[in-house]
C-alpha atoms as an extended CHARMM CRD file, in Angstrom:
* protein
*
       111  EXT
         1         1  MET       CA            -10.1790000000        0.2900000000        7.8580000000  PROA      1               0.0000000000
         2         2  ALA       CA            -12.5170000000       -2.5390000000        6.8350000000  PROA      2               0.0000000000
         3         3  CYS       CA            -14.4620000000       -4.3010000000        9.5820000000  PROA      3               0.0000000000
         4         4  CYS       CA            -16.7430000000       -7.3040000000        9.6630000000  PROA      4               0.0000000000
         5         5  GLU       CA            -20.3230000000       -6.1000000000       10.1630000000  PROA      5               0.0000000000
         6         6  ARG       CA            -21.2610000000       -9.0800000000       12.3370000000  PROA      6               0.0000000000
         7         7  SER       CA            -18.2920000000       -9.1920000000       14.6880000000  PROA      7               0.0000000000
         8         8  ALA       CA            -16.6020000000       -5.7880000000       14.2260000000  PROA      8               0.0000000000
         9         9  ALA       CA            -13.3220000000       -7.6770000000       13.5920000000  PROA      9               0.0000000000
        10        10  ILE       CA            -10.7620000000       -5.7840000000       11.5200000000  PROA      10              0.0000000000
        11        11  LEU       CA            -10.5020000000       -7.3740000000        8.0690000000  PROA      11              0.0000000000
        12        12  GLY       CA             -7.9630000000       -4.9970000000        6.6060000000  PROA      12              0.0000000000
        13        13  PHE       CA             -6.5770000000       -1.4800000000        6.5910000000  PROA      13              0.0000000000
        14        14  GLN       CA             -4.4800000000        0.9920000000        4.6380000000  PROA      14              0.0000000000
        15        15  ASN       CA             -2.4010000000        3.8920000000        5.8750000000  PROA      15              0.0000000000
        16        16  ILE       CA             -0.6470000000        6.8600000000        4.3160000000  PROA      16              0.0000000000
        17        17  GLU       CA              2.3770000000        8.6090000000        5.7610000000  PROA      17              0.0000000000
        18        18  PRO       CA              4.5740000000       11.3970000000        4.4130000000  PROA      18              0.0000000000
        19        19  VAL       CA              7.5330000000       10.0850000000        2.4440000000  PROA      19              0.0000000000
        20        20  ALA       CA              9.8000000000       12.5890000000        4.2520000000  PROA      20              0.0000000000
        21        21  GLN       CA              9.3440000000       15.3280000000        6.8120000000  PROA      21              0.0000000000
        22        22  TYR       CA             12.7860000000       16.9220000000        6.7220000000  PROA      22              0.0000000000
        23        23  THR       CA             11.9680000000       18.9920000000        3.6050000000  PROA      23              0.0000000000
        24        24  LYS       CA              8.8630000000       20.3780000000        1.9260000000  PROA      24              0.0000000000
        25        25  ALA       CA             10.1210000000       19.1140000000       -1.4590000000  PROA      25              0.0000000000
        26        26  PHE       CA              8.3110000000       15.7930000000       -0.8790000000  PROA      26              0.0000000000
        27        27  ASP       CA              5.0740000000       17.1020000000        0.6760000000  PROA      27              0.0000000000
        28        28  HSD       CA              3.0950000000       15.9060000000       -2.3460000000  PROA      28              0.0000000000
        29        29  VAL       CA              4.2590000000       12.2680000000       -1.9440000000  PROA      29              0.0000000000
        30        30  GLY       CA              2.7910000000        9.7600000000        0.4930000000  PROA      30              0.0000000000
        31        31  VAL       CA              3.8170000000        6.2200000000        1.3410000000  PROA      31              0.0000000000
        32        32  ILE       CA              0.8780000000        3.8230000000        1.3570000000  PROA      32              0.0000000000
        33        33  GLY       CA              0.7490000000        0.5330000000        3.2230000000  PROA      33              0.0000000000
        34        34  MET       CA             -1.9170000000       -2.1580000000        3.2220000000  PROA      34              0.0000000000
        35        35  PHE       CA             -2.9140000000       -5.2470000000        5.1690000000  PROA      35              0.0000000000
        36        36  VAL       CA             -5.8170000000       -7.6070000000        4.4760000000  PROA      36              0.0000000000
        37        37  GLY       CA             -6.2850000000      -10.5430000000        6.8390000000  PROA      37              0.0000000000
        38        38  GLU       CA             -5.7750000000      -13.9920000000        5.3850000000  PROA      38              0.0000000000
        39        39  GLY       CA             -9.4020000000      -15.0310000000        5.8740000000  PROA      39              0.0000000000
        40        40  ALA       CA            -10.6860000000      -11.8520000000        4.2130000000  PROA      40              0.0000000000
        41        41  ARG       CA             -8.6600000000      -12.0090000000        0.9920000000  PROA      41              0.0000000000
        42        42  GLY       CA            -10.4210000000      -12.3690000000       -2.3510000000  PROA      42              0.0000000000
        43        43  GLN       CA            -13.5300000000      -10.4930000000       -1.1690000000  PROA      43              0.0000000000
        44        44  GLY       CA            -12.8450000000       -7.0980000000       -2.7630000000  PROA      44              0.0000000000
        45        45  ILE       CA            -11.7230000000       -5.4810000000        0.4820000000  PROA      45              0.0000000000
        46        46  SER       CA             -8.5380000000       -3.9780000000       -0.9620000000  PROA      46              0.0000000000
        47        47  LYS       CA            -10.5250000000       -2.4400000000       -3.8250000000  PROA      47              0.0000000000
        48        48  ARG       CA            -12.8410000000       -0.6700000000       -1.3630000000  PROA      48              0.0000000000
        49        49  LEU       CA             -9.9100000000        0.3920000000        0.8030000000  PROA      49              0.0000000000
        50        50  PHE       CA             -8.0800000000        1.8680000000       -2.1930000000  PROA      50              0.0000000000
        51        51  ALA       CA            -11.1150000000        3.9350000000       -3.2250000000  PROA      51              0.0000000000
        52        52  SER       CA            -11.3940000000        5.4460000000        0.2390000000  PROA      52              0.0000000000
        53        53  THR       CA             -7.6500000000        5.9110000000        0.7100000000  PROA      53              0.0000000000
        54        54  PHE       CA             -7.2220000000        7.6710000000       -2.6380000000  PROA      54              0.0000000000
        55        55  GLU       CA             -9.9170000000       10.2010000000       -1.6840000000  PROA      55              0.0000000000
        56        56  VAL       CA             -8.3760000000       10.8530000000        1.7260000000  PROA      56              0.0000000000
        57        57  ALA       CA             -4.9210000000       11.1890000000        0.1450000000  PROA      57              0.0000000000
        58        58  LYS       CA             -6.1850000000       13.8340000000       -2.2800000000  PROA      58              0.0000000000
        59        59  GLN       CA             -7.8960000000       15.7120000000        0.5630000000  PROA      59              0.0000000000
        60        60  LYS       CA             -4.5910000000       15.7510000000        2.4540000000  PROA      60              0.0000000000
        61        61  GLY       CA             -2.7980000000       17.2290000000       -0.5500000000  PROA      61              0.0000000000
        62        62  TYR       CA             -0.9800000000       14.1550000000       -1.7960000000  PROA      62              0.0000000000
        63        63  GLU       CA             -0.4860000000       13.9850000000       -5.5570000000  PROA      63              0.0000000000
        64        64  LYS       CA              1.4820000000       10.7390000000       -5.7080000000  PROA      64              0.0000000000
        65        65  LEU       CA              1.5220000000        7.5620000000       -3.6380000000  PROA      65              0.0000000000
        66        66  PHE       CA              4.5390000000        5.3200000000       -3.3040000000  PROA      66              0.0000000000
        67        67  ALA       CA              4.7400000000        1.7940000000       -1.8830000000  PROA      67              0.0000000000
        68        68  TYR       CA              7.1880000000       -1.0060000000       -1.1890000000  PROA      68              0.0000000000
        69        69  VAL       CA              5.9110000000       -4.5420000000       -1.8560000000  PROA      69              0.0000000000
        70        70  ARG       CA              7.9410000000       -7.6400000000       -1.1200000000  PROA      70              0.0000000000
        71        71  ARG       CA              8.6970000000       -9.6610000000       -4.2350000000  PROA      71              0.0000000000
        72        72  ASP       CA              7.2600000000      -12.7670000000       -2.5690000000  PROA      72              0.0000000000
        73        73  ASN       CA              3.8760000000      -11.0470000000       -2.0540000000  PROA      73              0.0000000000
        74        74  GLU       CA              2.5650000000      -11.4790000000       -5.5870000000  PROA      74              0.0000000000
        75        75  ARG       CA             -1.0660000000      -11.1010000000       -4.5330000000  PROA      75              0.0000000000
        76        76  ALA       CA             -0.4620000000       -7.6590000000       -2.9930000000  PROA      76              0.0000000000
        77        77  LEU       CA              1.5900000000       -6.5090000000       -5.9730000000  PROA      77              0.0000000000
        78        78  ALA       CA             -1.2240000000       -7.5700000000       -8.3200000000  PROA      78              0.0000000000
        79        79  ALA       CA             -3.7660000000       -5.6340000000       -6.2090000000  PROA      79              0.0000000000
        80        80  TYR       CA             -1.6840000000       -2.4600000000       -6.4350000000  PROA      80              0.0000000000
        81        81  ILE       CA             -1.1340000000       -2.8950000000      -10.1890000000  PROA      81              0.0000000000
        82        82  ARG       CA             -4.9170000000       -3.2850000000      -10.7040000000  PROA      82              0.0000000000
        83        83  GLN       CA             -5.3110000000        0.0920000000       -9.0040000000  PROA      83              0.0000000000
        84        84  GLY       CA             -2.9580000000        1.8030000000      -11.4570000000  PROA      84              0.0000000000
        85        85  PHE       CA              0.3600000000        1.5930000000       -9.6270000000  PROA      85              0.0000000000
        86        86  GLU       CA              3.4490000000        1.1120000000      -11.7860000000  PROA      86              0.0000000000
        87        87  VAL       CA              6.7090000000       -0.6250000000      -10.9580000000  PROA      87              0.0000000000
        88        88  VAL       CA              9.5650000000        1.8940000000      -10.8300000000  PROA      88              0.0000000000
        89        89  GLY       CA             12.3820000000       -0.1040000000       -9.2790000000  PROA      89              0.0000000000
        90        90  VAL       CA             13.6870000000       -2.9170000000       -7.1080000000  PROA      90              0.0000000000
        91        91  GLU       CA             15.5930000000       -2.8170000000       -3.8420000000  PROA      91              0.0000000000
        92        92  LYS       CA             17.7080000000       -5.9660000000       -3.7310000000  PROA      92              0.0000000000
        93        93  LYS       CA             17.6310000000       -8.0100000000       -0.5110000000  PROA      93              0.0000000000
        94        94  HSD       CA             15.8830000000       -5.1260000000        1.2440000000  PROA      94              0.0000000000
        95        95  ALA       CA             13.6910000000       -7.1820000000        3.5880000000  PROA      95              0.0000000000
        96        96  LYS       CA             14.7700000000      -10.0680000000        5.7880000000  PROA      96              0.0000000000
        97        97  VAL       CA             12.0440000000      -12.6080000000        6.5100000000  PROA      97              0.0000000000
        98        98  TYR       CA             12.7470000000      -15.6920000000        8.6330000000  PROA      98              0.0000000000
        99        99  GLY       CA             16.4500000000      -15.1900000000        7.9870000000  PROA      99              0.0000000000
       100       100  GLU       CA             16.0580000000      -14.9720000000        4.2000000000  PROA      100             0.0000000000
       101       101  TYR       CA             16.5750000000      -11.8010000000        2.1560000000  PROA      101             0.0000000000
       102       102  VAL       CA             13.7320000000      -10.6970000000       -0.0920000000  PROA      102             0.0000000000
       103       103  ASP       CA             13.7240000000       -7.9850000000       -2.7630000000  PROA      103             0.0000000000
       104       104  GLU       CA             11.2400000000       -5.1450000000       -2.4640000000  PROA      104             0.0000000000
       105       105  ILE       CA              9.4160000000       -3.8600000000       -5.5280000000  PROA      105             0.0000000000
       106       106  LEU       CA              9.0220000000       -0.0660000000       -5.6350000000  PROA      106             0.0000000000
       107       107  ILE       CA              5.7210000000        1.1240000000       -7.0710000000  PROA      107             0.0000000000
       108       108  GLU       CA              4.0040000000        4.4660000000       -7.4860000000  PROA      108             0.0000000000
       109       109  LYS       CA              0.7590000000        6.0350000000       -8.6370000000  PROA      109             0.0000000000
       110       110  TRP       CA             -0.1020000000        9.6150000000       -9.5270000000  PROA      110             0.0000000000
       111       111  LEU       CA             -3.5110000000       10.5370000000       -8.1610000000  PROA      111             0.0000000000
């Protein structure tokens, strides 16, 4: 989590969850999610979050991280790509935002 030093407001966060818990076959894969507040974007927060999250992921035994990024969130996709994630697929009309379907881009990174 990234917080503002002056106000302690949350500027952004990342989380990692197991991709599946019904089998041990996927124990090495985590799903990563990220949020950076609109007013905090462009300040290098995601870069710092990624560095910390990658270390924690390795400590927890994850070898690969997987994420879903909406096609209309070009800024987030670019941030992931800068961190070494690669596009591996597309889920057509997977999200529904304000009544409109949006594709999700599937990305992954080996740690």
